[in-house]
C-alpha positions in Angstrom: 25.0 -12.6 13.2 26.1 -9.9 10.7 23.5 -8.9 8.2 24.8 -7.9 4.8 23.9 -7.6 1.2 20.9 -7.2 -0.9 18.3 -9.0 1.2 19.6 -7.7 4.4 19.3 -4.1 3.3 15.9 -4.7 1.9 14.9 -6.5 5.2 16.0 -3.5 7.2 14.2 -1.1 4.9 11.0 -3.0 5.3 11.4 -3.0 9.1 11.8 0.8 9.0 8.7 1.1 6.8 6.8 -1.1 9.2 7.9 1.0 12.2 6.8 4.1 10.3 3.4 2.7 9.5 2.8 1.5 13.1 3.9 4.8 14.5 1.6 6.8 12.2 -1.5 4.6 12.2 -3.3 6.4 15.1 -2.5 10.0 13.9 -5.3 12.1 12.4 -6.4 15.6 11.5 -9.6 17.4 10.5 -12.1 16.0 8.1 -15.6 17.0 7.1 -17.0 13.6 8.1 -16.9 14.5 11.8 -14.9 12.8 14.6 -14.3 9.4 16.1 -12.8 7.8 19.2 -11.6 4.3 19.7 -9.4 2.2 22.0 -6.4 0.3 20.5 -4.3 -2.6 21.5 -0.9 -3.2 19.9 0.9 -6.5 20.4 4.2 -7.9 19.0 5.1 -11.5 18.4 7.9 -13.5 16.9 7.2 -15.7 13.9 5.6 -19.0 14.8 3.6 -17.5 17.7 -0.1 -18.2 17.9 -2.3 -15.6 16.2 -4.7 -13.8 18.6 -8.3 -13.9 17.6 -10.5 -10.7 17.4 -12.9 -11.6 20.1 -14.1 -9.9 23.3 -12.2 -6.6 22.8 -13.6 -5.0 26.0 -12.1 -7.8 28.1 -8.8 -7.8 26.2 -8.5 -4.0 26.5 -9.2 -4.1 30.3 -6.6 -6.9 30.8 -4.1 -4.8 28.9 -4.9 -1.6 31.0 -4.6 -3.6 34.2 -1.2 -5.0 33.2 0.0 -1.5 32.1 -1.1 0.1 35.3 0.6 -2.7 37.3 3.8 -2.2 35.4 3.8 1.6 35.9 3.1 1.3 39.6 6.0 -1.1 40.3 8.4 0.4 42.9 11.7 1.2 41.1 13.7 2.2 44.1 17.3 3.4 44.0 20.6 1.5 44.0 21.8 -1.9 43.2 20.2 -3.9 46.0 16.8 -2.2 45.4 17.0 -3.2 41.7 17.6 -6.8 42.7 14.8 -6.8 45.2 12.2 -5.6 42.7 13.6 -7.3 39.6 11.3 -10.3 39.8 8.1 -8.3 40.2 9.1 -5.9 37.4 9.9 -8.7 35.1 6.5 -10.4 35.8 4.7 -7.1 35.1 6.6 -6.6 31.9 5.7 -10.1 30.7 2.0 -9.4 31.4 2.2 -6.3 29.2 3.9 -8.2 26.4 1.1 -10.8 26.6 -1.8 -8.4 26.9 -0.6 -5.7 24.6 0.0 -1.9 24.8 -3.4 -0.1 25.3 -4.1 3.4 24.0 -7.1 5.5 23.3 -7.5 8.0 20.5 -9.9 10.9 19.9 -10.3 13.1 16.8 -12.7 16.0 16.2 -12.3 19.1 14.0 -8.5 19.6 13.7 -8.1 18.4 17.3 -6.5 15.2 18.6 -6.3 13.5 21.9 -4.2 10.5 23.0 -4.8 8.7 26.3 -2.3 6.4 27.9 -4.4 4.4 30.4 -1.3 2.6 31.8 0.3 5.9 32.8 -3.1 7.5 33.4 -2.1 10.5 31.3 -3.6 12.3 28.2 -2.2 14.6 25.6 -4.5 17.0 23.7 -3.3 18.8 20.5 -5.1 22.1 19.9 -3.5 23.7 16.8 -6.2 26.4 16.7 -4.8 27.6 20.1 -1.2 26.6 19.3 -1.4 24.5 22.5 -0.6 21.1 23.7 -2.5 20.2 26.9 -1.0 17.6 29.2 -3.3 15.9 31.7 -2.5 13.8 34.7 -5.7 11.9 35.0 -4.7 10.3 38.4 -3.7 13.6 40.1 -6.3 15.7 38.2 -3.7 18.3 37.2 -2.8 19.9 33.8 0.0 21.8 32.1 -0.2 23.7 28.8 2.6 23.9 26.3 2.5 26.9 24.1 3.4 25.8 20.6 3.7 29.5 19.5 6.7 30.1 21.8 8.6 27.1 21.0 12.2 27.8 20.0 14.2 25.6 17.7 17.1 23.7 19.2 20.5 25.4 18.7 22.5 24.2 15.7 25.3 21.7 16.4 28.5 22.8 14.8 30.6 20.2 13.2 34.3 20.0 14.3 36.8 20.7 11.5 38.3 17.7 9.8 41.9 17.2 10.5 42.4 14.4 8.0 41.4 14.4 4.4 38.4 12.1 3.8 39.5 8.9 2.0 37.3 7.7 -0.9 35.4 4.5 -0.2 36.6 1.4 -1.9 34.5 0.3 -4.8 32.4 -2.8 -4.0 33.0 -6.0 -5.8 30.5 -6.3 -8.7 28.0 -9.1 -8.4 25.0 -10.7 -10.1 22.0 -12.7 -8.9 18.5 -13.7 -9.7 15.7 -11.9 -7.8 12.1 -13.1 -7.9 9.5 -10.6 -6.7 5.8 -11.5 -6.2 2.9 -9.2 -5.1 -0.5 -10.7 -4.5 -3.7 -9.3 -2.9 -7.1 -10.9 -2.3 -10.4 -10.6 -0.5 -10.7 -12.4 2.9 -14.4 -11.8 3.3 -16.7 -10.3 6.0 -16.2 -10.5 9.8 -17.9 -8.8 12.7 -15.3 -7.3 15.1 -16.5 -5.8 18.4 -20.0 -5.6 16.9 -18.8 -3.6 13.9 -19.1 -5.2 10.4 -15.7 -5.3 8.5 -14.3 -6.7 5.3 -10.9 -8.5 5.3 -8.2 -8.1 2.7 -4.8 -9.8 2.4 -1.6 -8.4 0.8 1.6 -10.3 0.4 4.9 -9.1 -0.9 7.8 -11.6 -1.3 11.3 -11.3 -2.6 13.8 -14.2 -3.1 17.4 -13.8 -4.3 19.4 -16.8 -5.5 22.6 -17.6 -7.5 24.3 -14.6 -5.9 27.9 -13.7 -6.8 30.3 -10.9 -5.7 28.6 -8.2 -3.6 25.1 -9.8 -4.0 23.7 -12.0 -1.3 21.2 -14.9 -1.4 18.2 -14.7 0.9 14.6 -13.9 1.1 12.0 -11.7 2.9 8.3 -11.5 3.0 5.7 -9.0 4.2 2.1 -10.1 4.7 -0.8 -8.0 5.9 -4.3 -9.2 6.9 -6.5 -6.1 7.3 -10.2 -6.0 8.4 -11.6 -2.6 7.7 -14.9 -1.0 8.6 -17.1 1.4 6.7 -16.1 4.2 9.1 -14.1 7.0 7.6 -12.4 8.8 10.4 -10.7 12.2 10.2 -7.6 11.4 8.1 -6.5 8.3 10.0 -3.6 6.8 8.0 -5.1 5.1 5.0 -5.4 1.3 4.9 -4.0 1.3 1.4 -0.6 2.4 2.6 0.8 -1.1 2.1 -0.9 -1.3 -1.3 0.7 1.8 -2.5 4.0 0.7 -1.0 4.1 -2.7 -2.7 1.7 -3.1 -5.5 3.2 -0.2 -7.4 6.8 -0.7 -6.2 9.8 -0.7 -8.5 11.8 -3.7 -7.3 15.0 -2.2 -8.5 14.7 0.4 -5.7 14.9 -2.4 -3.1 18.1 -3.9 -4.5 21.4 -3.0 -3.0 23.4 -0.7 -5.3 27.1 -0.3 -5.6 28.1 -3.3 -7.6 25.1 -5.7 -7.2 23.2 -6.0 -10.4 20.6 -8.7 -10.2 18.2 -9.9 -12.8 14.7 -9.1 -11.5 11.5 -11.0 -12.4 8.2 -9.6 -11.0 4.9 -11.5 -10.7 1.8 -9.5 -9.7 -1.7 -10.9 -8.9 -3.3 -7.9 -7.5 -7.0 -8.4 -6.7 -9.2 -6.7 -4.1 -7.5 -4.2 -1.9 -8.8 -2.3 1.2 -10.6 1.0 0.5 -8.6 4.1 1.3 -9.2 6.0 4.5 -11.4 3.4 6.2 -10.8 2.6 9.9 -9.1 -0.8 10.4 -10.3 -2.7 13.4 -8.0 -5.7 13.1 -4.7 -5.8 11.3 -1.9 -8.4 11.4 1.4 -7.4 9.7 4.1 -10.0 9.5 7.7 -9.3 8.3 10.2 -12.1 8.0 13.3 -12.9 6.1 16.3 -15.2 5.9 19.4 -13.1 4.9 22.6 -14.8 4.2 25.5 -14.1 6.5 28.8 -12.7 5.4 30.4 -16.1 5.7 28.1 -17.5 2.9 25.9 -19.7 5.1 22.1 -19.1 5.1 21.1 -17.1 8.1 18.3 -18.0 10.5 14.9 -16.5 9.8 14.3 -13.1 11.4 11.2 -11.1 11.7 8.2 -10.2 13.9 4.4 -9.8 13.7 2.4 -6.8 14.8 -1.2 -7.3 15.8 -3.4 -4.1 15.9 -6.8 -4.4 17.4 -9.4 -1.6 17.8 -12.7 -1.4 19.5 -15.1 0.6 21.7 -15.6 2.8 18.6 -17.8 5.9 19.0 -18.6 8.7 16.5 -18.0 12.2 17.9 -19.9 15.4 17.3 -20.3 18.9 18.6 -21.4 17.6 22.0 -18.0 16.1 22.5 -15.8 19.2 22.4 -15.1 18.9 26.1 -12.9 15.9 25.5 -10.4 18.3 23.9 -10.0 20.8 26.8 -9.0 20.8 30.4 -11.7 19.0 32.4 -13.6 20.7 35.2 -11.9 20.2 38.6 -8.4 19.9 37.3 -5.8 22.2 38.8 -2.6 23.6 37.2 0.3 21.3 37.9 
Protein backbone atom coordinates (compact mmCIF):
# COMPACT_ATOMS: atom_id res chain seq x y z
CA UNK A 1 0.00 0.00 0.00
CA UNK A 2 1.33 3.45 -0.88
CA UNK A 3 1.26 5.88 2.01
CA UNK A 4 0.71 9.51 1.08
CA UNK A 5 -0.65 12.79 2.29
CA UNK A 6 -1.09 14.57 5.57
CA UNK A 7 -1.69 11.66 7.91
CA UNK A 8 0.91 9.45 6.26
CA UNK A 9 3.66 12.03 6.69
CA UNK A 10 2.61 12.64 10.28
CA UNK A 11 2.51 8.89 10.89
CA UNK A 12 6.04 8.45 9.56
CA UNK A 13 7.24 11.42 11.60
CA UNK A 14 5.84 9.88 14.78
CA UNK A 15 7.44 6.53 13.92
CA UNK A 16 10.82 8.27 13.60
CA UNK A 17 10.23 10.11 16.87
CA UNK A 18 9.39 6.81 18.57
CA UNK A 19 12.51 5.17 17.18
CA UNK A 20 14.59 8.11 18.41
CA UNK A 21 13.08 7.88 21.88
CA UNK A 22 13.59 4.10 22.07
CA UNK A 23 17.16 4.35 20.86
CA UNK A 24 18.07 7.04 23.39
CA UNK A 25 16.23 5.84 26.47
CA UNK A 26 19.17 3.88 27.95
CA UNK A 27 21.81 6.55 27.38
CA UNK A 28 23.17 8.55 30.29
CA UNK A 29 25.95 10.78 31.49
CA UNK A 30 27.27 12.12 34.76
CA UNK A 31 25.07 13.44 37.53
CA UNK A 32 25.76 14.40 41.12
CA UNK A 33 23.16 11.91 42.36
CA UNK A 34 25.55 8.98 41.87
CA UNK A 35 25.19 5.96 39.64
CA UNK A 36 22.73 3.21 38.83
CA UNK A 37 22.59 -0.13 37.05
CA UNK A 38 19.59 -2.04 35.73
CA UNK A 39 18.57 -4.77 33.34
CA UNK A 40 16.18 -3.98 30.51
CA UNK A 41 13.80 -5.90 28.25
CA UNK A 42 12.45 -4.41 25.02
CA UNK A 43 9.60 -6.09 23.16
CA UNK A 44 7.68 -5.10 20.03
CA UNK A 45 4.10 -6.09 19.19
CA UNK A 46 1.53 -5.37 16.54
CA UNK A 47 -1.73 -3.67 17.56
CA UNK A 48 -4.18 -6.11 19.10
CA UNK A 49 -1.53 -8.28 20.76
CA UNK A 50 -1.92 -9.10 24.43
CA UNK A 51 -0.19 -6.64 26.75
CA UNK A 52 2.53 -8.26 28.88
CA UNK A 53 2.20 -7.71 32.61
CA UNK A 54 5.01 -6.34 34.80
CA UNK A 55 5.48 -9.45 36.91
CA UNK A 56 8.50 -11.63 37.82
CA UNK A 57 11.11 -9.56 36.00
CA UNK A 58 13.99 -11.85 37.05
CA UNK A 59 12.38 -14.85 35.36
CA UNK A 60 11.40 -12.82 32.28
CA UNK A 61 14.92 -11.45 31.90
CA UNK A 62 16.50 -14.90 32.27
CA UNK A 63 14.16 -16.32 29.61
CA UNK A 64 15.13 -13.48 27.27
CA UNK A 65 18.85 -14.02 27.91
CA UNK A 66 18.53 -17.77 27.27
CA UNK A 67 16.66 -17.10 24.01
CA UNK A 68 19.23 -14.52 22.86
CA UNK A 69 22.17 -16.82 23.69
CA UNK A 70 20.48 -19.65 21.78
CA UNK A 71 19.97 -17.42 18.73
CA UNK A 72 23.57 -16.20 18.72
CA UNK A 73 24.89 -19.75 19.06
CA UNK A 74 22.98 -21.07 16.05
CA UNK A 75 25.30 -22.58 13.38
CA UNK A 76 25.12 -20.28 10.38
CA UNK A 77 27.26 -22.34 7.99
CA UNK A 78 28.09 -21.33 4.45
CA UNK A 79 26.33 -21.87 1.17
CA UNK A 80 22.78 -22.49 0.02
CA UNK A 81 22.33 -26.02 1.37
CA UNK A 82 23.74 -25.09 4.77
CA UNK A 83 21.26 -22.22 4.99
CA UNK A 84 18.39 -24.60 4.24
CA UNK A 85 19.62 -27.11 6.81
CA UNK A 86 19.72 -24.58 9.64
CA UNK A 87 16.78 -22.40 8.56
CA UNK A 88 14.22 -24.11 10.80
CA UNK A 89 16.31 -23.94 13.98
CA UNK A 90 17.28 -20.31 13.31
CA UNK A 91 13.64 -19.34 12.71
CA UNK A 92 12.62 -21.06 15.97
CA UNK A 93 15.34 -19.20 17.88
CA UNK A 94 14.28 -15.88 16.33
CA UNK A 95 10.67 -16.48 17.35
CA UNK A 96 11.80 -17.15 20.92
CA UNK A 97 13.64 -13.82 20.99
CA UNK A 98 10.61 -11.99 19.57
CA UNK A 99 8.44 -13.50 22.30
CA UNK A 100 10.87 -13.02 25.19
CA UNK A 101 12.26 -9.62 24.25
CA UNK A 102 15.70 -8.14 23.70
CA UNK A 103 17.76 -8.16 26.95
CA UNK A 104 20.36 -5.51 27.80
CA UNK A 105 22.10 -4.29 30.95
CA UNK A 106 23.14 -0.69 31.62
CA UNK A 107 25.52 0.86 34.13
CA UNK A 108 26.16 4.56 34.84
CA UNK A 109 28.61 6.17 37.24
CA UNK A 110 30.43 9.51 37.15
CA UNK A 111 30.66 10.29 33.41
CA UNK A 112 31.15 6.61 32.54
CA UNK A 113 28.73 4.28 30.82
CA UNK A 114 28.64 0.54 30.28
CA UNK A 115 26.30 -1.50 28.08
CA UNK A 116 26.16 -5.31 28.30
CA UNK A 117 24.61 -7.52 25.62
CA UNK A 118 24.05 -10.84 27.44
CA UNK A 119 22.90 -12.56 24.26
CA UNK A 120 26.24 -11.91 22.54
CA UNK A 121 28.11 -12.02 25.88
CA UNK A 122 29.82 -8.71 25.17
CA UNK A 123 30.16 -5.39 26.96
CA UNK A 124 31.08 -1.88 25.84
CA UNK A 125 32.49 0.64 28.31
CA UNK A 126 32.68 4.36 27.50
CA UNK A 127 35.42 6.26 29.35
CA UNK A 128 35.49 9.84 28.06
CA UNK A 129 37.97 10.79 30.82
CA UNK A 130 40.49 8.49 29.09
CA UNK A 131 39.11 9.07 25.59
CA UNK A 132 38.60 5.31 25.41
CA UNK A 133 35.95 2.80 24.44
CA UNK A 134 36.65 -0.60 26.01
CA UNK A 135 35.20 -3.65 24.26
CA UNK A 136 34.91 -6.84 26.35
CA UNK A 137 34.27 -10.38 25.17
CA UNK A 138 32.85 -11.85 28.37
CA UNK A 139 32.85 -15.40 27.02
CA UNK A 140 36.47 -15.42 25.84
CA UNK A 141 37.65 -13.04 28.58
CA UNK A 142 39.40 -10.78 26.12
CA UNK A 143 39.36 -7.02 25.56
CA UNK A 144 40.23 -4.36 23.02
CA UNK A 145 40.57 -0.63 23.60
CA UNK A 146 39.50 1.95 21.05
CA UNK A 147 41.30 5.27 21.35
CA UNK A 148 38.75 8.03 20.82
CA UNK A 149 41.53 10.63 20.67
CA UNK A 150 43.01 9.13 17.51
CA UNK A 151 39.79 8.73 15.62
CA UNK A 152 39.92 10.30 12.16
CA UNK A 153 36.81 11.56 10.41
CA UNK A 154 35.71 9.66 7.31
CA UNK A 155 36.78 11.20 4.00
CA UNK A 156 34.33 13.55 2.41
CA UNK A 157 32.36 12.08 -0.47
CA UNK A 158 32.49 14.31 -3.53
CA UNK A 159 29.31 14.82 -5.48
CA UNK A 160 29.44 14.10 -9.23
CA UNK A 161 28.83 17.14 -11.43
CA UNK A 162 25.32 17.53 -12.73
CA UNK A 163 25.03 17.04 -16.46
CA UNK A 164 21.39 18.04 -16.68
CA UNK A 165 19.85 21.22 -15.28
CA UNK A 166 17.63 20.43 -12.32
CA UNK A 167 13.97 20.79 -13.17
CA UNK A 168 11.72 22.61 -10.68
CA UNK A 169 9.22 20.40 -8.86
CA UNK A 170 5.62 20.69 -9.90
CA UNK A 171 3.47 22.68 -7.51
CA UNK A 172 1.14 20.35 -5.56
CA UNK A 173 -2.57 20.68 -6.00
CA UNK A 174 -4.02 22.86 -3.21
CA UNK A 175 -6.29 21.14 -0.73
CA UNK A 176 -8.35 21.64 2.39
CA UNK A 177 -9.43 19.41 5.26
CA UNK A 178 -10.61 19.40 8.85
CA UNK A 179 -8.06 18.16 11.36
CA UNK A 180 -9.00 17.45 14.96
CA UNK A 181 -6.12 17.13 17.46
CA UNK A 182 -6.58 15.97 21.05
CA UNK A 183 -3.97 15.73 23.82
CA UNK A 184 -4.80 14.17 27.19
CA UNK A 185 -2.80 13.02 30.19
CA UNK A 186 -3.84 11.47 33.47
CA UNK A 187 -2.64 9.69 36.60
CA UNK A 188 -2.81 5.88 36.56
CA UNK A 189 -1.89 5.35 40.20
CA UNK A 190 0.73 3.43 42.19
CA UNK A 191 2.18 0.02 41.26
CA UNK A 192 5.05 -2.01 42.69
CA UNK A 193 7.29 -3.30 39.87
CA UNK A 194 10.10 -5.72 40.70
CA UNK A 195 9.83 -4.60 44.31
CA UNK A 196 10.24 -0.91 43.47
CA UNK A 197 7.34 1.52 44.11
CA UNK A 198 6.27 3.41 40.99
CA UNK A 199 3.54 5.79 39.91
CA UNK A 200 1.82 5.42 36.55
CA UNK A 201 0.92 8.12 34.06
CA UNK A 202 -0.87 8.04 30.70
CA UNK A 203 -0.42 10.39 27.76
CA UNK A 204 -2.51 10.18 24.60
CA UNK A 205 -2.12 12.19 21.39
CA UNK A 206 -4.64 11.70 18.58
CA UNK A 207 -5.12 13.38 15.22
CA UNK A 208 -8.02 12.78 12.80
CA UNK A 209 -8.26 14.37 9.35
CA UNK A 210 -11.58 14.37 7.47
CA UNK A 211 -13.29 16.10 4.52
CA UNK A 212 -9.98 16.19 2.62
CA UNK A 213 -9.74 17.67 -0.85
CA UNK A 214 -6.86 18.12 -3.28
CA UNK A 215 -3.45 17.30 -1.81
CA UNK A 216 -4.88 16.67 1.67
CA UNK A 217 -5.68 13.11 2.76
CA UNK A 218 -8.19 11.70 5.22
CA UNK A 219 -6.92 9.44 7.97
CA UNK A 220 -5.90 9.25 11.60
CA UNK A 221 -3.07 8.33 13.92
CA UNK A 222 -2.68 8.03 17.66
CA UNK A 223 0.20 7.73 20.10
CA UNK A 224 -0.48 6.45 23.60
CA UNK A 225 2.06 6.06 26.42
CA UNK A 226 1.57 4.32 29.77
CA UNK A 227 4.60 5.07 31.92
CA UNK A 228 5.33 3.80 35.45
CA UNK A 229 8.19 5.78 36.98
CA UNK A 230 10.14 5.34 40.19
CA UNK A 231 11.59 7.91 42.59
CA UNK A 232 15.10 6.98 41.37
CA UNK A 233 16.87 9.82 39.56
CA UNK A 234 19.69 8.20 37.54
CA UNK A 235 22.56 10.04 35.84
CA UNK A 236 20.77 11.88 33.07
CA UNK A 237 18.83 8.93 31.68
CA UNK A 238 16.48 10.36 29.07
CA UNK A 239 13.68 12.14 30.87
CA UNK A 240 10.27 10.52 31.10
CA UNK A 241 8.65 13.82 30.11
CA UNK A 242 10.01 13.50 26.55
CA UNK A 243 6.58 12.61 25.23
CA UNK A 244 4.97 15.37 27.33
CA UNK A 245 7.22 17.99 25.81
CA UNK A 246 6.72 16.48 22.37
CA UNK A 247 2.94 16.47 22.45
CA UNK A 248 1.43 18.64 25.18
CA UNK A 249 3.20 21.73 23.84
CA UNK A 250 3.07 20.80 20.18
CA UNK A 251 2.02 23.13 17.39
CA UNK A 252 -0.33 20.95 15.31
CA UNK A 253 0.41 22.96 12.17
CA UNK A 254 3.97 21.58 12.29
CA UNK A 255 2.58 18.08 11.75
CA UNK A 256 0.46 18.92 8.74
CA UNK A 257 1.85 18.34 5.28
CA UNK A 258 2.83 21.55 3.55
CA UNK A 259 2.86 22.37 -0.12
CA UNK A 260 -0.78 22.96 -0.89
CA UNK A 261 -2.60 21.24 1.97
CA UNK A 262 -4.16 23.84 4.26
CA UNK A 263 -6.43 22.15 6.82
CA UNK A 264 -8.51 23.83 9.47
CA UNK A 265 -7.09 22.60 12.80
CA UNK A 266 -9.05 22.25 16.02
CA UNK A 267 -7.09 21.36 19.17
CA UNK A 268 -8.45 19.92 22.42
CA UNK A 269 -6.20 19.61 25.47
CA UNK A 270 -6.95 17.96 28.80
CA UNK A 271 -3.49 17.84 30.32
CA UNK A 272 -3.49 16.58 33.90
CA UNK A 273 -0.78 14.77 35.84
CA UNK A 274 2.44 14.02 33.95
CA UNK A 275 5.50 11.95 34.84
CA UNK A 276 8.24 13.84 36.74
CA UNK A 277 11.28 14.68 34.67
CA UNK A 278 14.41 12.57 34.94
CA UNK A 279 12.96 9.69 36.96
CA UNK A 280 13.78 6.11 35.98
CA UNK A 281 10.88 4.37 34.26
CA UNK A 282 10.48 0.68 35.14
CA UNK A 283 7.57 -0.12 32.84
CA UNK A 284 6.57 1.76 29.70
CA UNK A 285 4.15 0.88 26.92
CA UNK A 286 4.15 3.09 23.83
CA UNK A 287 1.63 2.36 21.09
CA UNK A 288 1.61 4.10 17.72
CA UNK A 289 -1.14 3.39 15.23
CA UNK A 290 -2.83 5.05 12.29
CA UNK A 291 -5.12 4.58 9.33
CA UNK A 292 -3.74 6.61 6.43
CA UNK A 293 -5.75 6.89 3.26
CA UNK A 294 -4.19 5.39 0.16
CA UNK A 295 -3.54 7.25 -3.03
CA UNK A 296 -6.61 5.71 -4.62
CA UNK A 297 -8.91 7.37 -2.11
CA UNK A 298 -9.89 4.27 -0.11
CA UNK A 299 -9.23 4.11 3.62
CA UNK A 300 -6.04 2.20 4.37
CA UNK A 301 -5.70 -0.58 6.89
CA UNK A 302 -4.55 0.36 10.35
CA UNK A 303 -0.79 0.38 10.76
CA UNK A 304 1.31 0.60 13.86
CA UNK A 305 3.21 -1.17 16.60
CA UNK A 306 3.67 -1.22 20.36
CA UNK A 307 6.92 -1.05 22.31
CA UNK A 308 7.08 -2.55 25.79
CA UNK A 309 10.02 -1.47 27.93
CA UNK A 310 10.58 -3.29 31.22
CA UNK A 311 13.40 -2.65 33.69
CA UNK A 312 14.43 -4.42 36.88
CA UNK A 313 17.29 -5.68 39.05
CA UNK A 314 17.96 -2.02 39.86
CA UNK A 315 21.00 -1.23 42.00
CA UNK A 316 22.43 2.10 43.08
CA UNK A 317 26.15 2.42 42.31
CA UNK A 318 28.84 4.21 44.29
CA UNK A 319 32.64 4.52 44.63
CA UNK A 320 32.99 0.80 45.31
CA UNK A 321 31.67 -0.03 41.83
CA UNK A 322 34.31 1.71 39.72
CA UNK A 323 35.69 -1.69 38.67
CA UNK A 324 32.62 -2.22 36.50
CA UNK A 325 33.99 0.44 34.17
CA UNK A 326 37.43 -1.02 33.53
CA UNK A 327 39.03 -4.16 32.11
CA UNK A 328 38.31 -7.02 34.57
CA UNK A 329 41.13 -8.95 36.18
CA UNK A 330 42.15 -12.00 34.20
CA UNK A 331 41.14 -10.61 30.80
CA UNK A 332 43.76 -10.67 28.04
CA UNK A 333 44.13 -8.37 25.08
CA UNK A 334 42.27 -9.69 22.07
